[in-house]
C-alpha positions in Angstrom: 0.0 0.0 0.0 1.9 3.0 -1.3 1.2 6.7 -1.5 4.4 7.9 -3.1 3.0 10.9 -4.9 1.1 12.0 -1.7 4.0 11.5 0.7 6.4 13.2 -1.7 4.2 16.3 -1.8 3.7 16.3 2.0 7.5 15.8 2.3 7.8 19.6 2.0 6.5 19.6 5.5 8.1 16.6 7.2 6.6 17.1 10.7 3.1 17.1 9.2 3.9 14.1 7.1 5.0 12.1 10.1 1.7 13.0 11.9 -0.3 12.1 8.8 1.4 8.7 8.3 0.8 7.8 12.0 -2.9 8.6 11.6 -3.2 6.8 8.2 -1.4 3.7 9.6 -3.6 3.6 12.8 -6.8 4.0 10.8 -6.0 1.2 8.3 -3.6 -1.2 10.1 -3.9 -1.1 13.9 -6.4 -2.6 16.2 -9.9 -1.0 15.8 -13.6 -1.8 15.7 -13.7 -2.5 11.9 -12.2 -5.5 10.1 -9.3 -4.6 7.9 -11.0 -5.5 4.6 -14.0 -3.4 5.5 -11.7 -0.4 6.2 -10.3 -0.4 2.7 -13.7 -0.9 1.1 -15.0 2.1 3.0 -12.0 4.0 1.7 -12.9 2.9 -1.8 -16.5 4.1 -1.3 -15.3 7.5 0.0 -12.8 8.1 -2.8 -15.3 7.1 -5.5 -17.6 10.0 -4.5 -14.9 12.3 -5.9 -13.9 10.0 -8.8 -10.4 9.7 -7.3 -8.9 6.7 -9.1 -5.6 7.2 -7.4 -7.1 6.3 -4.0 -9.6 3.8 -5.3 -6.9 1.8 -7.0 -4.6 1.9 -4.0 -7.3 0.7 -1.6 -8.5 -2.0 -4.1 -5.1 -3.5 -3.8 -5.0 -3.2 -0.1 -8.5 -4.7 0.2 -7.4 -7.8 -1.7 -4.2 -8.1 0.4 -6.3 -7.9 3.5 -8.2 -11.0 2.4 -11.2 -9.1 1.0 -13.8 -10.9 -1.2 -13.0 -10.1 -4.8 -16.8 -10.2 -5.5 -17.2 -7.0 -3.5 -15.2 -5.2 -6.1 -18.0 -5.7 -8.6 -19.9 -2.9 -6.7 -22.3 -2.0 -3.9 -24.8 -4.6 -5.0 -22.3 -7.3 -4.1 -21.4 -6.3 -0.6 -23.1 -7.1 2.8 -26.2 -4.9 3.5 -24.5 -3.6 6.7 -21.7 -2.0 4.6 -24.0 -0.9 1.8 -26.2 1.0 4.4 -23.2 3.3 4.9 -23.6 4.7 1.5 -26.1 7.4 2.5 -23.9 9.1 5.1 -20.9 8.7 2.8 -22.8 10.7 0.1 -23.9 13.3 2.6 -20.6 13.8 4.3 -18.8 14.0 1.0 -20.9 16.8 -0.4 -23.4 18.4 2.0 -22.4 17.4 5.6 -24.8 19.8 7.1 -27.7 17.5 6.1 -26.6 14.7 8.4 -29.0 14.2 11.3 -29.4 11.9 14.3 -32.0 10.0 12.3 -29.2 8.9 9.9 -27.3 7.7 12.9 -30.3 5.9 14.5 -31.0 4.1 11.2 -27.5 2.6 11.1 -27.5 1.6 14.7 -30.9 0.0 14.8 -31.3 -2.3 11.7 -31.6 -5.8 13.3 -28.8 -8.1 12.3 -27.2 -5.4 10.1 -26.9 -2.8 12.8 -23.6 -1.0 13.5 -22.1 -0.5 16.9 -21.3 3.1 18.0 -17.6 2.3 17.9 -17.8 0.8 14.4 -19.7 3.8 13.2 -17.2 6.3 14.6 -14.4 4.4 13.0 -16.3 4.4 9.7 -17.1 8.1 9.9 -13.4 9.0 10.6 -12.4 6.8 7.6 -14.9 8.5 5.3 -13.9 12.1 6.3 -10.2 11.1 6.1 -10.6 9.8 2.5 -12.8 12.6 1.3 -10.3 15.2 2.5 -7.4 13.2 1.1 -9.1 13.1 -2.3 -9.0 16.9 -2.2 -5.3 16.9 -1.5 -4.7 14.3 -4.2 -6.4 16.5 -6.8 -5.2 19.8 -5.4 -1.5 18.7 -5.6 -1.8 16.9 -8.9 -1.2 13.4 -7.7 -4.2 12.1 -9.7 -2.9 13.7 -12.9 0.7 12.6 -12.2 -0.4 9.0 -12.1 -2.1 9.1 -15.4 -0.3 11.5 -17.7 3.2 11.9 -16.5 2.6 14.9 -14.2 1.5 18.5 -14.6 4.7 20.4 -14.9 5.3 22.4 -11.7 3.4 19.8 -9.7 5.3 16.8 -10.9 6.6 15.0 -7.8 10.1 13.6 -7.3 10.9 10.3 -8.9 8.8 7.5 -7.3 10.6 5.5 -4.7 9.7 2.6 -2.5 8.5 4.6 0.5 5.5 2.9 2.2 2.9 5.2 3.7 3.0 3.3 7.0 6.7 3.7 7.5 8.2 6.5 9.7 9.8 8.0 6.5 13.4 7.9 7.5 14.2 9.7 4.2 12.3 12.8 5.2 15.4 15.0 5.8 17.0 14.3 2.4 13.6 14.9 0.8 13.2 18.1 2.7 16.7 19.3 1.5 15.8 18.6 -2.1 12.4 20.2 -1.8 13.8 23.3 -0.1 16.3 23.8 -2.9 13.6 23.5 -5.5 11.4 25.9 -3.6 14.2 28.5 -3.2 15.0 28.2 -6.9 11.4 29.0 -7.9 10.7 31.6 -5.1 8.3 34.4 -6.1 7.7 37.4 -3.9 4.5 37.6 -1.8 4.4 41.4 -1.7 0.8 41.6 -2.7 -0.2 39.2 0.0 1.9 41.0 2.6 0.3 44.3 1.6 -3.2 42.9 2.1 -2.3 41.5 5.5 -0.8 44.7 6.6 -3.9 46.6 5.5 -6.1 44.5 7.7 -4.1 45.4 10.8 -3.9 49.1 9.9 -7.6 49.6 9.2 -10.0 50.5 12.0 -13.2 48.5 12.7 -14.9 50.7 10.0 -13.2 48.9 7.2 -15.9 49.8 4.7 -17.0 46.2 4.4 -19.9 47.1 2.1 -17.6 48.7 -0.4 -15.2 45.7 -0.5 -18.1 43.3 -1.0 -19.5 45.4 -3.8 -16.1 45.6 -5.5 -15.7 41.8 -5.2 -19.1 41.4 -6.9 -18.3 43.8 -9.7 -15.0 42.0 -10.4 -16.9 38.7 -10.5 -19.4 40.1 -13.0 -16.6 41.2 -15.2 -15.1 37.8 -15.5 -18.1 35.5 -15.1 -17.3 34.3 -11.6 -18.4 35.7 -8.2 -17.2 34.5 -4.9 -17.7 36.5 -1.8 -18.3 36.1 1.9 -21.1 38.1 3.5 -22.5 37.6 7.0 -20.6 34.4 7.3 -22.2 32.9 4.3 -20.3 32.1 1.1 -21.8 32.5 -2.3 -20.4 31.4 -5.6 -21.6 31.4 -9.2 -20.3 29.1 -12.0 -16.8 27.9 -11.0 -16.0 26.3 -14.3 -16.2 29.5 -16.5 -13.2 29.6 -18.8 -11.6 26.5 -17.4 -11.2 23.3 -19.4 -12.4 20.1 -17.6 -10.2 17.1 -17.1 -9.9 14.8 -20.0 -10.4 11.0 -19.8 -6.7 10.7 -20.3 -6.0 12.9 -17.2 -8.3 10.7 -15.1 -6.7 7.4 -16.2 -4.5 5.9 -13.5 -3.5 2.2 -13.5 -6.7 0.5 -14.7 -10.2 0.9 -16.0 -11.9 0.7 -12.7 -15.6 1.4 -13.0 -16.0 4.0 -10.2 -19.8 4.2 -10.8 -20.3 0.8 -9.3 -19.0 2.0 -5.9 -21.6 4.8 -5.5 -25.3 5.5 -5.8 -27.0 8.7 -6.7 -23.9 10.0 -8.6 -25.6 13.3 -9.4 -25.7 14.2 -5.7 -23.0 16.9 -5.2 -22.1 20.0 -3.3 -24.6 22.9 -3.2 -23.8 26.3 -1.8 -24.7 26.5 1.9 -26.9 29.5 2.7 -28.9 30.5 5.7 -32.4 31.4 4.7 -35.0 31.5 7.4 -35.7 29.7 10.7 -37.2 26.7 8.9 -34.1 26.1 6.8 -30.7 24.7 7.6 -29.1 26.8 10.3 -25.5 27.9 10.5 -23.3 25.6 12.6 -21.9 27.7 15.4 -18.6 26.6 16.8 -19.2 27.9 20.2 -22.1 25.4 20.5 -20.2 22.4 19.3 -16.4 22.4 18.7 -13.7 19.9 18.1 -11.7 20.9 21.2 -14.7 20.8 23.6 -16.9 18.1 22.2 -15.7 16.2 19.1 -12.3 15.2 20.5 -13.6 13.6 23.7 -16.4 11.7 21.9 -14.3 10.2 19.1 -11.5 9.3 21.5 -13.9 7.6 23.9 -15.5 5.4 21.2 -12.4 4.8 19.1 -9.4 4.7 21.5 -6.5 7.1 20.7 -7.8 8.3 17.3 -8.8 11.6 18.9 -5.2 12.2 20.0 -3.9 11.4 16.5 -6.4 13.7 14.8 -5.9 16.5 17.3 -2.1 16.3 16.7 -2.7 16.5 13.0 -5.0 19.5 13.3 -2.5 21.3 15.5 0.4 20.3 13.3 -1.1 22.0 10.2 -2.0 25.0 12.2 1.6 25.3 13.5 3.3 24.9 10.1 5.4 28.0 9.2 6.1 29.2 5.7 9.7 30.4 5.8 9.1 33.0 3.0 6.0 34.4 4.6 7.5 34.4 8.1 10.6 36.4 7.1 8.6 39.2 5.6 8.3 42.2 7.9 4.7 42.8 9.0 3.4 39.5 7.7 1.6 37.2 10.1 1.1 33.7 8.6 -1.4 32.9 11.3 -3.8 35.5 10.0 -3.5 34.1 6.4 -4.0 30.5 7.6 -7.0 31.4 9.7 -8.6 33.2 6.8 -8.3 30.0 4.6 -9.5 27.7 7.4 -12.5 29.9 8.3 -13.3 30.3 4.6 -13.4 26.6 4.0 -15.6 26.1 7.1 -17.9 28.9 5.9 -18.5 26.9 2.7 -19.9 24.1 4.9 -22.0 26.4 7.0 -19.7 26.5 10.0 -19.4 30.0 11.6 -17.0 31.5 14.1 -18.6 34.4 16.0 -15.3 36.0 16.9 -14.1 36.3 13.3 -14.6 39.2 10.9 -15.4 37.6 7.6 -14.5 40.8 5.7 -10.9 39.7 6.2 -11.5 36.8 3.8 -12.3 39.1 1.0 -9.1 41.1 1.6 -6.7 38.2 2.3 -7.8 35.9 -0.4 -7.8 37.1 -4.0 -11.0 36.1 -5.9 -9.3 33.6 -8.1 -7.6 32.1 -5.1 -10.9 31.7 -3.5 -12.3 29.9 -6.5 -9.3 27.5 -6.5 -9.8 26.8 -2.8 -13.5 26.2 -3.2 -13.0 23.9 -6.2 -10.4 21.7 -4.4 -12.6 21.6 -1.3 -16.0 21.0 -2.8 -15.4 19.7 -6.3 -11.8 18.3 -6.3 -12.4 16.2 -9.4 -12.8 19.4 -11.4 -9.3 20.7 -10.4 -6.9 20.9 -13.4 -3.4 22.2 -14.2 -4.8 25.4 -15.8 -6.5 26.4 -12.5 -3.4 25.6 -10.5 -1.1 27.7 -12.7 -3.6 30.5 -12.9 -4.3 30.9 -9.2 -1.0 30.4 -7.5 1.6 32.5 -9.3 2.8 34.3 -6.2 3.4 31.1 -4.1 6.4 28.8 -3.8 5.7 25.1 -4.3 6.0 24.3 -0.6 3.5 27.1 0.1 1.1 25.6 -2.4 1.4 22.3 -0.6 0.9 24.1 2.7 -2.4 25.6 1.6 -3.6 22.2 0.2 -2.8 20.7 3.7 -5.0 23.4 5.2 -7.8 22.5 2.8 -7.4 18.8 3.7 -7.5 19.3 7.5 -10.2 22.0 7.5 -12.5 19.9 5.3 -11.9 16.8 7.4 -12.7 18.7 10.6 -15.9 20.1 9.1 -17.2 16.7 8.2 -16.3 15.3 11.6 -18.0 18.1 13.4 -21.3 17.5 11.7 -21.1 13.7 12.0 -20.0 13.7 15.7 -22.7 16.3 16.6 -25.3 14.0 15.0 -24.0 11.0 17.0 -24.0 13.2 20.2 -27.6 14.2 19.6 -28.5 10.5 19.1 -26.8 9.5 22.3 -28.6 12.3 24.2 
């Protein structure tokens, strides 16, 4: 079971890579509520929601090596009903996690001989969220395209080696040295970003939010795309304007796996979250249910130690420093990272009452926001044109850094909704 392209991209940030590998290994290979073959099949189901052949093919091999029934690979119609019943929350978590309710949880836990235990369900939920988010990283960093068509230029990873994803990556230091050299060679100044960040700290509370939002709308109308944040709610028009979709060749990896057989309702996808009225879906307020105060303790109690591993990973990505950004006077990477994190959570209806969302429109250029939203919500639509167009002022290691933020913010968002639903069921 190898993830060379993924580990080589994450190798730009070795501390995070070690944390990721520990979590991946624990989820897939250590003692836990679920059988090993079922873990890999759940990963297949999760990756298929985003048409991620890279992950599907990897877990197909691992499923067979774990002694899985080859008949299951014919599709959902050939697996046990207990596993097939997971399809509904897989679909919801992948695309519209705010729709998951305690009724979904109750249905899985109370179906006679096909019922799930709470511990099994928590393991499955963590696997689903992990693989959905990893699919975003795979597409965002070009690993899917690299596998099929020889790489996408600036995103082409180092020559594949024999590094296994469950190893402690002893070669990290050498990989880091090479990657640092490549990053320095291609360094581009972040002056525009620095200026925007400085502007935020210099402005008073009266930052003319209305004017900024209006300007963002006018720019969007001029180019056929509109992305803005207003009152904590993110709105976006057509994301694909002027962008060519992936070709069949781009999506080809190692085989002709029919991904459609691993999912139902393939037309179900992301839709913009928006608060309308009291009868509609409400904003998820972090002060009412947070990872630190609620999700961590629940998941750790039902699936021993996974909470500590996930928490370490969340903290690790938050603590990563970009050397180029950190060295620039007046530039605070933490402000930039929080803007990206809160913007991603905003797309899933998660709101931080202590955050001024006008900062998002200043920190993140419109085209950068479109890229982040695509990788987060429609990763299968990501292509090299989008990457090259949206990231000109970033070094390669910083591109990877932002994709790691996308991975972890998305995973935490899915976990918050799922664990809140489990908590409401238990209460």
